[in-house]
ZAPALUM-924826 format. One line per field, with one value per residue (C-alpha): x, y, z; chain. Coordinates in steps of 0.2 Angstrom, whole numbers, plus 5000, padded with zeros to 4 digits. Last residue first. Layout:
N
east	X	...
north	Y	...
up	Z	...
unit	A	...
% end
This chain:
102
east	4663	4663	4682	4681	4668	4679	4694	4684	4679	4697	4702	4685	4689	4706	4698	4685	4699	4709	4693	4689	4707	4706	4691	4673	4662	4663	4653	4655	4639	4638	4624	4611	4611	4624	4610	4610	4618	4634	4637	4655	4658	4669	4654	4645	4659	4660	4641	4641	4655	4647	4630	4639	4648	4635	4647	4650	4650	4645	4652	4644	4648	4642	4654	4655	4649	4656	4654	4665	4666	4670	4678	4686	4704	4709	4722	4709	4696	4708	4714	4697	4691	4707	4703	4685	4689	4703	4691	4677	4690	4696	4678	4673	4688	4685	4667	4672	4686	4679	4666	4648	4645	4651
north	5003	5004	5006	5022	5029	5025	5033	5048	5049	5049	5063	5072	5073	5080	5093	5098	5101	5112	5121	5124	5130	5142	5149	5147	5161	5171	5157	5142	5133	5115	5113	5099	5086	5075	5072	5072	5089	5089	5088	5086	5077	5063	5051	5064	5064	5045	5044	5057	5047	5031	5038	5048	5033	5029	5027	5044	5054	5072	5084	5100	5119	5136	5150	5157	5143	5126	5108	5095	5079	5062	5045	5041	5034	5041	5053	5058	5062	5072	5082	5086	5090	5102	5111	5114	5119	5131	5138	5141	5150	5161	5165	5169	5180	5189	5192	5199	5211	5227	5224	5225	5206	5209
up	4859	4878	4878	4868	4880	4895	4887	4883	4901	4907	4895	4899	4918	4914	4902	4914	4927	4916	4911	4929	4933	4918	4926	4922	4929	4913	4905	4894	4890	4884	4871	4869	4855	4865	4877	4896	4897	4907	4925	4930	4946	4941	4941	4930	4918	4917	4915	4900	4892	4894	4887	4873	4865	4852	4838	4830	4846	4845	4858	4860	4861	4865	4869	4852	4840	4843	4836	4843	4832	4840	4837	4854	4852	4869	4862	4849	4862	4873	4858	4852	4870	4872	4856	4861	4878	4872	4859	4873	4884	4870	4864	4882	4885	4868	4873	4890	4883	4889	4903	4896	4899	4917
unit	A	A	A	A	A	A	A	A	A	A	A	A	A	A	A	A	A	A	A	A	A	A	A	A	A	A	A	A	A	A	A	A	A	A	A	A	A	A	A	A	A	A	A	A	A	A	A	A	A	A	A	A	A	A	A	A	A	A	A	A	A	A	A	A	A	A	A	A	A	A	A	A	A	A	A	A	A	A	A	A	A	A	A	A	A	A	A	A	A	A	A	A	A	A	A	A	A	A	A	A	A	A
% end
């Protein structure tokens, strides 16, 4: 699949959509974060120690993230638009949990 025409463009688009959605969801929840991304790799950095409650809220919702904010999330060709939508809905709720923990 990596050699298929448009694969890297689709990965870039999906990762960019996830990045933008995470930034928007965090802002709406009042969570102070920075999302760093290069290509299809990204991570969410909390400014005030909110990663543990965010991580646990995401895990309880069924989304397994790296246990440290210093590790990368990987977007792949297996992730569909529906997967990204679900992740962003989970993240919206998890950001609210994290913002409330601070």
